[in-house]
Structure formats: structure tokens, C-alpha cells
C-alpha positions, 0 to 999 in steps of 0.5 A: 280758360285754365285755372292758372290763366284765370288766376293771373287775370283775377290777380291783375284785376284785383291789383288794379282795383287796389291801386287805382287802375280802371282799364281792365275789362271783362271781355275783349273790345273786339267782342263788344259789338257782338255782345251787345247785339246778342244781349239785346236778343237775349233781353227780348227773349227773357224779358227785362229780368224784373218783377214788380214784386219783391217779398219783404222778408225782414223780421225775426226768425226763430222767435221760439228760441228767445232767452231773457237777456239774450239779444238776437243775432243780426243778419243783413243782406246786401247786394242786388236782386238775388240778395233781395230775392226777386222772382219769388212770391213769399217772404220765406222763399228769399235767401235772407229768410232761408239763411236767418231760419237756418242760422237760428236753428243751428244757433238755437237763438233768434236772428233778426233779418234786415235787407238793404239789397236792391234789384238791379244794383251794381257794386257801385251801390254798396257804399249806399247800402253799407251806410244803411246797414251801419246807420245805427252804431248800437245795432251793427250786424253780426254777419252780412251777406253780399250777393253782387256782380251779375249786373256789373257783367251785364252793364260792362262795368270795368272789373277793376272798378267793380272789385274796388267798390266791393273791397271798400264795402267789405273793409267798412263792414269789417271795421265796424265789427261785422263778419262778411260772407260774399256770394260771388258773381254767378255764372251768367253763361247758363241763362237759358235763352242766351246763345253762343258765343254770348254764352261763352263770353258771359261765362268767361266774364263771370268767372273772371269777376268772381275770382277777382272778387274773392281775392279782394274780399279775402284781403279785407278779411271776409269769406267768399262762396262761389255762387256758380250754383245760383245760375250754374250747372244745377240751373243748366240741368233743371232750368224749369225747376230752378229758374223762375217764370222769367227764366232769369231770376231763380225760382224758390227751389233755386234760392234754397239751393244758393242758401244751402251753399252759403249757410255753412260758411255764414255759420262758420264765420259766426263760430257756430259750425263744428271745429273739425269742419274748419280743418281741410279735408284732402279727400274733398280736395281742400287745402291751403293755396295762394290766394289767387289760385284758390280764387280761380278754383272756386270760381270754377266750382259752385259752393266752394268757400275761400277764407284768409289763412297765412298772411304771407307765403312763397307766392304771397298771401294764402287762403283755405279752400273749403268744400263744405257739405251742404245741409237742408236749411229747413224742412218747411218754408220759414216765415218772419215773426210778427214781433220786431227784430231787437 
């Protein structure tokens, strides 16, 4: 599918989500039988994609930066197993821990991590998760990171419904005063045991949903980062290194790759990134684009950020497409402090 075609589909899905449509699917009805048959085969080969162990990473990171009278930044992780860190064995290997320690090092300020993400969650669980994140009005998160969408594709949730739930979650968090960064649906077409033609359909569905998610999130004042890296080209090139033992969830190195892609955008949302980094760099093919086109381009290239720019233009709302440089999160595996998060 070309970028322009993907932009049109994404725009149609996002519009359906905004205006109550529910019939826009991710794959053609004729393919459903084949998709289900191949999915069952893949599931037997992968296993159920679950692990009984999900590390508890909540706590205070960067405690050595504590300054009397200065509160810690609050980071909350929402979404599915990729946000929770399923598939690794230690708290410091989860994306939440990696992001919290990275932000603490850059801000030179402690970061309190809270995780409400649940393995297996779909976008329709975000309403419950947001309520948990905002349960204490005196402790609204400074930044929320949402990673969701993979289970929506595998469970064939209508794209309009999926995007509607995500848009509502971002709107509630932004209204409460939190910055929001969404890691869009990863490329499921690279899961190692999945065969053609399911692989092609999974990739197409994943990218369609990722583009539609981007449009909805940007319209609600959030930022997105394409998570194609999570199950994308780097994983396809190094499946044994970047996939976990179940060949479905990322390994520790895989989560570190994803965290490095998201960290610059999280820091930019918090005002911690150098100002010159927010200006588009033509050499990196950055610039202002109609939001649907920016969304389509981002869905095809992992690590690409999209954020709102001009509210109107010749073809509607515009967005800034950025390809931020990745930086190493930390030289050693982070671990939370034993003291409670403020």
C-alpha cells in the first residue's frame, strides 16, 4: 500500500472513530477465514504469547538527584504487555524503568514510575486504566506513555472502535494536564513464526491502525512515535537477539530499542530536549505535512515522531514529522529506589 493510500485509509478510520462509525475493518472480509486459520497455526508455534511473570517496576528512579522541596516527575505507563514489560525477568529491563531512568538522567531530577498497563489489554481497556492513572487529582502524571494496538489487530477489533477508545484516553489525560506520548501499533508482520499471506495482512493491518492512531492522538494534543522497531525491521534482522523466549514478546534488548525510540519524544514533551532539536531538519527528511500524510509516513518508518503543528492548512490540520536521534538510555540496567514514589 502506498503512503497516499495509507493516508486515505487512516483518515477514513479516524473520521469514523470521531463521528461514531464502526464498520471500517483492518482486513477484507474475504480474508478472515484464512487469517483465522493461519493465526491458529501461528499461535501453536509461538505459544500463547504470555508469561506468568511480569516484573514490578514501579518506584522512584534517579533518587540521587533529589533536591529538597523539588517534587519528582511522574511517569505513568498505560496499554498492553509491551508497556508492562512482559517477557523480561527483571524490573530494570521493562520499558517503564528504562524511560524513567532515562528521563531522570536527562532532567537530573527523580522520576516516579507508575504502571497501569495490563498484558493482553486492548484499547477498550484504556478507559479503566486512565481512571486509575487519574484516581488522585493531587498526583496527576506529568507524562503518560501509552503502548497499545497489537491485541486490537490480533483480536480483529474494528479500527474505528480501537481509535475511538485511544482518542478518548488521550483527551482525558490531556484535559487533566498530563503530556501524552503514544507508541503506535507495532508491525505484527514480523513475528517470527507467522507465515505468508498472514504476514502481509498483519503488516498491512498494523500500519493502517498505526496511521489512524497517529491522526487521532495528534488531534487530541498528544504525540506519537512509530513502534515499528518493536516488532519491525530490527527484530526481523535479529530475531534471536530482539525477541524473547516466546518469539512474540521482546527481549530485554528489544525493549531497550523501543525505549530509545520513545525517550527523545518523552523528553521533548516535558521540555527537556534541546530547543534546536524541535526545528525540522531537511537532511533527515523532517518537516510540516498534512496530518494524514505525516501519519502514513510515520507508520512506515519506526522511531518517527508526529506532533501537532498548524491547526489548519490547505488540506486541513498539519503536523510536524520528526526523526529524532536516538540516544542510549543508560549504561547500566536501572533499578527503582526502595523509597516510595512521591
